[in-house]
C-alpha positions as CSV (number, residue, x, y, z in Angstrom):
1,M,146.2,93.2,99.8
2,I,142.5,92.1,101.3
3,T,139.5,94.2,101.3
4,L,136.5,94.9,103.5
5,R,134.4,94.4,99.9
6,Q,136.0,91.5,99.2
7,L,135.3,90.0,102.5
8,Q,131.7,91.4,103.0
9,Y,130.8,89.8,99.1
10,F,132.2,86.5,100.6
11,Q,130.0,86.3,103.9
12,A,127.3,87.1,101.0
13,L,128.0,83.8,99.3
14,G,129.3,81.9,102.5
15,E,125.6,83.0,103.9
16,C,123.1,82.9,99.9
17,L,125.5,79.6,98.5
18,H,124.6,81.0,95.6
19,F,126.2,83.1,93.7
20,G,122.9,84.7,91.6
21,R,121.6,85.4,94.7
22,A,124.8,86.9,96.6
23,A,126.0,89.5,94.1
24,E,122.1,90.8,94.6
25,A,122.4,91.2,98.2
26,C,125.3,93.3,97.4
27,S,123.8,94.7,94.5
28,V,126.3,94.2,92.4
29,T,127.3,92.1,89.3
30,Q,127.5,88.2,89.5
31,P,131.0,88.8,87.4
32,A,132.2,91.9,89.6
33,L,131.7,89.4,92.7
34,S,133.1,86.6,91.1
35,M,136.1,88.3,90.8
36,Q,136.6,89.8,94.0
37,I,136.0,86.3,95.6
38,K,138.6,85.4,93.1
39,E,140.8,87.5,94.2
40,L,140.7,87.1,97.8
41,E,141.6,83.3,97.2
42,A,144.4,84.8,95.5
43,D,145.6,87.2,98.0
44,L,145.3,84.2,101.0
45,G,146.6,81.2,99.1
46,V,144.0,79.6,99.8
47,T,140.8,78.0,98.1
48,L,137.7,78.8,99.6
49,I,134.8,77.8,97.5
50,E,133.5,74.8,95.5
51,R,131.6,75.3,92.1
52,R,129.1,73.2,91.5
53,K,125.5,73.1,89.6
54,S,123.8,73.9,92.3
55,G,125.2,76.6,93.7
56,V,128.8,76.2,95.8
57,Q,129.5,75.1,99.2
58,L,132.1,76.9,101.5
59,T,135.6,74.8,102.0
60,S,137.0,73.9,105.5
61,E,139.2,76.5,105.2
62,G,136.4,79.5,103.8
63,R,134.5,78.1,106.4
64,E,137.1,79.7,108.8
65,V,137.5,82.4,106.7
66,A,134.2,83.3,106.8
67,R,134.1,83.1,110.6
68,R,137.6,85.4,110.8
69,A,136.1,88.0,108.1
70,A,132.2,87.9,110.4
71,Q,134.4,89.3,113.6
72,I,136.1,91.8,110.7
73,L,133.6,93.1,109.4
74,L,131.6,93.5,113.1
75,D,134.1,95.2,114.4
76,T,134.5,97.4,111.5
77,K,130.8,98.1,112.5
78,D,131.8,98.9,116.1
79,L,134.2,101.0,115.2
80,R,132.2,102.9,112.3
81,D,129.0,103.3,115.2
82,F,131.9,104.3,117.7
83,A,132.7,107.4,115.5
84,A,129.6,108.3,115.1
85,E,128.8,109.4,118.4
86,R,129.3,113.3,117.1
87,H,126.0,112.9,115.7
88,G,123.5,113.2,118.1
89,P,122.6,110.6,121.0
90,L,121.2,107.8,118.7
91,G,124.1,108.4,116.2
92,R,123.5,109.2,112.5
93,A,122.4,106.0,111.1
94,L,120.9,103.0,113.1
95,S,119.2,99.4,112.1
96,L,116.2,98.3,113.8
97,G,114.6,95.0,114.0
98,V,111.1,94.4,115.1
99,I,109.4,91.2,115.6
100,P,105.9,90.8,113.4
101,T,103.6,91.1,116.2
102,I,105.3,93.9,117.8
103,A,105.6,96.1,114.4
104,P,102.2,97.3,113.0
105,Y,101.7,98.1,116.6
106,I,104.4,99.9,118.5
107,L,106.4,101.5,115.2
108,P,103.4,103.7,113.6
109,R,103.2,105.4,116.8
110,A,106.8,105.6,117.3
111,L,108.5,105.8,114.6
112,P,106.8,110.3,113.7
113,E,108.0,110.4,117.7
114,L,111.5,109.3,116.5
115,Q,112.2,111.4,113.4
116,Q,110.4,114.6,115.6
117,R,113.4,114.0,118.2
118,Y,116.2,113.2,115.4
119,P,115.3,114.5,112.3
120,E,119.3,113.5,111.4
121,L,119.0,109.9,111.9
122,D,119.3,107.4,109.6
123,L,116.8,104.7,110.2
124,T,116.8,101.1,108.9
125,L,114.0,98.8,109.7
126,H,113.7,95.0,110.1
127,E,111.0,93.0,110.7
128,A,111.6,88.6,111.3
129,Q,111.0,86.4,113.3
130,T,112.4,86.4,116.8
131,G,115.5,83.8,115.9
132,R,115.8,85.2,112.6
133,L,116.5,88.8,114.8
134,L,119.1,86.8,116.8
135,E,121.5,85.8,114.1
136,Q,121.1,89.3,112.5
137,L,122.6,90.8,115.5
138,A,124.6,88.1,116.5
139,G,126.3,89.1,112.8
140,G,126.0,92.8,112.8
141,A,123.5,93.7,110.4
142,L,121.1,94.9,112.7
143,D,121.5,97.6,115.9
144,V,119.6,97.0,118.3
145,A,116.1,95.0,118.3
146,L,112.7,95.3,119.7
147,L,111.2,91.9,120.5
148,A,109.7,89.6,124.0
149,L,111.7,89.3,126.5
150,P,113.4,87.3,128.0
151,A,115.9,86.3,124.4
152,G,118.1,83.7,126.9
153,D,121.4,84.2,125.1
154,D,124.4,85.6,126.7
155,R,126.1,87.4,123.8
156,F,123.1,90.0,124.5
157,T,122.3,92.4,127.0
158,S,119.0,93.7,127.3
159,E,117.0,96.6,128.5
160,I,113.3,95.7,129.7
161,L,110.9,98.7,128.8
162,F,106.7,98.1,129.8
163,E,104.1,94.4,130.1
164,D,102.5,94.0,127.0
165,R,99.1,92.5,128.7
166,F,97.4,89.5,127.1
167,L,93.2,89.6,126.9
168,L,91.0,86.4,125.3
169,A,89.5,87.6,122.1
170,M,86.6,85.1,121.2
171,P,83.6,85.7,118.6
172,A,81.2,87.8,119.6
173,G,77.9,86.6,121.4
174,A,79.8,83.9,123.0
175,P,78.6,83.2,126.8
176,A,81.8,84.6,129.2
177,P,81.8,86.6,132.9
178,R,83.8,89.6,131.7
179,S,87.1,87.6,133.7
180,M,87.8,84.0,132.7
181,H,90.6,81.8,135.0
182,I,93.3,80.9,132.7
183,G,92.0,77.5,133.5
184,D,88.4,77.1,132.0
185,L,90.1,78.0,128.4
186,R,89.0,75.5,126.0
187,A,92.5,74.2,125.0
188,D,90.8,72.9,121.6
189,K,88.9,76.2,120.7
190,L,92.6,78.2,120.8
191,I,94.0,79.4,118.0
192,L,97.3,80.4,117.6
193,L,100.3,81.5,115.2
194,E,102.1,78.7,113.1
195,E,105.5,77.4,114.8
196,G,108.1,80.0,114.2
197,H,106.1,83.1,116.4
198,C,107.4,83.5,120.0
199,L,103.9,84.5,120.4
200,R,102.6,81.3,119.9
201,D,105.1,79.4,122.5
202,Q,104.3,82.9,125.1
203,A,100.2,81.3,124.5
204,L,101.6,78.1,124.9
205,A,103.3,78.8,128.3
206,V,100.2,80.9,129.6
207,C,98.2,77.8,128.9
208,G,100.7,75.5,131.1
209,A,100.2,71.8,130.2
210,V,98.1,72.2,127.7
211,G,99.9,70.5,124.8
212,E,99.4,71.4,121.3
213,G,97.8,68.9,119.8
214,A,94.8,69.4,122.2
215,M,94.7,73.5,119.9
216,A,92.4,73.9,117.2
217,K,93.9,72.8,113.6
218,F,94.7,76.0,112.3
219,G,97.8,78.3,111.8
220,A,98.2,81.6,110.6
221,T,101.0,84.0,110.2
222,S,99.5,87.2,111.4
223,L,97.2,88.3,114.1
224,T,94.7,89.9,111.5
225,T,94.0,86.7,110.1
226,V,94.2,84.9,113.1
227,L,91.2,87.5,114.3
228,Q,89.4,87.1,111.4
229,M,89.1,83.1,112.1
230,V,88.0,84.1,115.7
231,A,85.6,86.1,114.4
232,S,84.4,83.6,112.2
233,G,83.4,81.5,114.8
234,Y,86.1,79.2,114.6
235,G,87.8,79.5,118.4
236,S,89.3,82.3,120.4
237,T,92.7,83.4,120.9
238,L,95.1,85.0,123.0
239,L,95.2,88.7,122.2
240,P,98.5,90.8,123.0
241,E,96.4,94.5,124.2
242,M,98.5,96.3,122.5
243,A,97.2,95.0,118.8
244,V,93.5,96.2,120.2
245,P,93.5,99.6,119.2
246,V,94.4,97.8,115.3
247,E,92.4,94.7,115.0
248,V,89.5,95.3,117.0
249,R,88.2,98.1,115.9
250,A,84.3,99.4,116.0
251,G,81.7,96.8,114.8
252,T,84.2,93.7,114.7
253,P,82.5,90.7,116.4
254,L,84.6,90.1,118.3
255,T,84.2,89.6,122.2
256,L,87.2,90.9,124.6
257,R,87.7,89.1,128.4
258,H,90.4,89.9,130.8
259,L,92.1,87.0,132.4
260,E,92.8,85.8,135.0
261,P,95.6,85.3,136.9
262,E,96.6,88.3,134.3
263,P,98.9,86.7,131.9
264,S,101.3,89.3,129.7
265,R,104.9,89.2,127.9
266,T,107.5,91.4,128.6
267,I,108.7,93.7,125.9
268,G,112.2,95.5,125.6
269,L,115.2,96.0,123.7
270,L,118.0,93.6,122.4
271,W,121.8,94.3,121.1
272,R,124.5,92.6,121.1
273,A,126.7,93.1,124.3
274,S,129.9,94.1,122.5
275,A,128.5,97.4,120.8
276,P,129.4,100.8,121.7
277,R,127.9,103.6,122.1
278,Q,124.9,101.3,124.2
279,E,124.0,104.5,125.5
280,R,121.9,105.6,122.5
281,F,119.8,101.7,122.8
282,G,118.5,103.4,126.2
283,A,117.1,106.5,124.2
284,L,115.6,104.7,121.8
285,G,114.2,102.3,124.5
286,D,112.4,105.7,125.9
287,V,111.0,107.0,122.9
288,I,109.4,103.8,122.7
289,R,108.4,103.2,126.5
290,G,107.0,107.6,125.9
291,V,104.4,106.4,123.2
292,W,103.6,103.1,124.7
293,R,102.7,105.3,128.1
294,K,100.1,107.5,125.6
295,G,98.7,104.8,123.9
296,N,98.5,102.4,126.9
297,P,97.1,104.8,130.0
298,G,97.3,101.8,132.1
299,Y,99.9,100.2,131.0
300,Q,102.6,99.0,133.4
301,A,106.1,100.0,132.9
302,H,110.0,99.2,134.4
């Protein structure tokens, strides 16, 4: 008889293409995982994998079984979520994904509020770039994601929470008026996050026709690193308003200026269009919007 455990182990093996890593992902021993895969092959009567020195490869039958198994596991998760309705507005368990340019600025304020309102909630957090979060949402590893919209994928439903304005961060003492026009930015001095971060794409969009080749020859994985480079005089950067209280403290050698027209990014929640009990994501959005309002009295909400 085919079991959900067999399908879960096979899904992990299909993603890792390595018995050791798949076993680690499933928190089981490699022999235990291997035995479940062999039993699944016996139950189905087909060969699912080809064993190689470097790992494993799915057969054509294995790829089709993996596709069907993913849908079965996703439907099973949705069934559990539906049954959790009696455990409060957000349910008993919730898996939330957040992009790195939001997580350290919103979560420290939102998590205590969530714990106070929903003490029985078992919240799991995942921080990753947008592309990875979309994969996890589609596969059911995440229930909902907090990120910059739009996502450009009709598999998902979204709710806009607020607008996060961009400020121009420059080295302290840099000559500049109280506000600057976007067209006056010196692209050759603009420092951005490395490729893969949506904040980089948003900054490039703000700069309009300026090509990436004109940007400063630096790349960083965090806003903290970018701002340290700016403070050291290497250039300037676009800084989300939500990051200012954390990243720009008293004594930090930075100058902040408003831009005209005022650019911003749209922050919201994203979830699978087929997810059950979608009203619970509205309850989560209310909490996040509320803590943003308290910390940003001049905010633009939706």
